[in-house]
C-alpha positions as CSV (number, residue, x, y, z in Angstrom):
1,M,-8.1,32.9,-34.9
2,K,-10.1,29.9,-36.6
3,F,-9.5,26.3,-34.4
4,L,-11.3,24.7,-37.5
5,N,-10.0,21.0,-37.3
6,H,-7.9,21.1,-34.3
7,N,-8.8,19.6,-30.7
8,I,-7.6,22.6,-27.9
9,I,-7.7,21.1,-24.0
10,L,-8.4,24.0,-21.7
11,A,-9.8,24.1,-18.0
12,G,-10.8,20.7,-18.2
13,F,-12.8,20.9,-22.0
14,A,-12.0,19.7,-25.0
15,I,-13.0,21.8,-28.2
16,M,-14.2,20.3,-30.5
17,A,-15.1,22.7,-33.6
18,G,-17.1,24.5,-31.5
19,C,-18.7,22.1,-29.1
20,A,-17.6,21.7,-25.7
21,R,-17.3,18.4,-23.3
22,P,-16.0,17.3,-20.8
23,Q,-12.7,15.9,-20.7
24,P,-10.4,15.2,-17.4
25,S,-8.5,18.2,-16.6
26,L,-5.3,18.8,-16.7
27,V,-4.5,20.6,-13.4
28,S,-2.3,18.5,-11.7
29,A,-4.6,16.3,-8.6
30,A,-2.4,14.0,-5.8
31,V,-1.4,10.8,-6.8
32,P,-2.4,8.3,-4.6
33,P,0.8,7.2,-2.8
34,T,3.2,4.4,-4.8
35,A,2.2,0.8,-3.4
36,I,5.3,-1.0,-1.4
37,A,6.0,-4.9,-1.5
38,I,6.7,-7.1,1.8
39,Y,7.2,-11.1,2.3
40,V,4.3,-12.3,5.4
41,D,5.4,-15.4,7.0
42,G,3.8,-16.9,10.3
43,P,0.8,-18.4,11.2
44,V,-1.5,-16.0,8.8
45,I,-3.7,-17.1,7.1
46,K,-2.7,-16.2,3.5
47,P,1.3,-16.0,4.3
48,G,3.9,-14.9,0.4
49,M,4.1,-11.3,-1.0
50,L,2.2,-8.1,-0.4
51,E,1.9,-5.7,-2.0
52,L,0.1,-2.4,0.1
53,N,0.0,1.2,0.1
54,P,1.5,2.8,2.5
55,P,1.4,4.1,6.1
56,L,1.5,0.3,6.6
57,T,1.7,-0.6,9.7
58,I,2.0,-4.4,10.6
59,E,-1.3,-4.6,12.5
60,H,-2.1,-3.9,8.9
61,A,-0.4,-6.3,7.3
62,I,-0.4,-8.8,9.0
63,K,-4.9,-8.2,8.6
64,Q,-4.2,-8.3,4.8
65,A,-2.9,-11.8,5.0
66,G,-6.0,-13.2,6.5
67,G,-5.2,-12.1,10.3
68,I,-3.1,-14.6,12.4
69,H,-4.8,-17.8,12.3
70,P,-7.1,-18.6,15.5
71,L,-5.4,-21.8,16.9
72,E,-2.2,-19.8,16.7
73,S,-3.5,-17.0,17.8
74,D,-2.6,-17.4,21.9
75,W,0.6,-17.9,21.5
76,V,1.8,-15.1,19.2
77,H,3.4,-12.3,21.1
78,S,6.5,-9.8,18.8
79,A,6.2,-9.7,15.1
80,R,10.5,-10.5,13.2
81,V,10.5,-7.6,11.0
82,E,13.7,-7.5,8.7
83,R,14.5,-4.7,6.6
84,R,16.8,-4.7,2.6
85,D,19.4,-3.6,4.2
86,G,19.7,-6.5,7.4
87,H,18.7,-4.8,9.9
88,K,16.2,-5.9,12.8
89,D,13.7,-4.8,14.7
90,R,11.1,-7.3,17.3
91,V,8.1,-6.0,18.0
92,R,6.1,-6.3,20.8
93,R,2.1,-7.2,19.7
94,K,1.5,-4.4,20.9
95,S,3.1,-2.0,19.2
96,W,1.7,-3.3,15.7
97,S,-0.5,-0.7,15.1
98,K,2.5,2.3,15.5
99,F,6.2,0.2,13.6
100,V,5.6,1.5,10.0
101,L,6.5,-1.6,7.9
102,Q,8.8,-0.2,4.2
103,D,9.5,-1.7,0.8
104,G,11.2,-4.8,0.6
105,D,10.3,-5.4,4.4
106,R,9.9,-9.0,5.4
107,L,7.9,-9.1,8.0
108,H,7.9,-12.7,10.3
109,I,5.3,-13.5,12.3
110,P,6.9,-16.5,15.1
111,R,4.8,-19.1,17.9
112,E,6.2,-18.8,21.0
């Protein structure tokens, strides 16, 4: 067999005219999770749209939004999550680390 003017990729190596050099492997690798988009509003430092990797909890989303404003922290006891399908949940602060958000959720932090 002659391979003089052809490039062959085999098990992560490119063979070019008899010279092998490392190349990205063709073996399947773990695919990172697809980012989800949520909207955060209320007394957070940076309200707005966030694109983050799942699993994403309310606690993670608030941290990514800069946290709750220090002057408002004592007044925040729950969060409201509105799903794309219109379903609404009220989540107490102690459960923020367990409640997983979904793509398209709107997270509102009310001042109570």
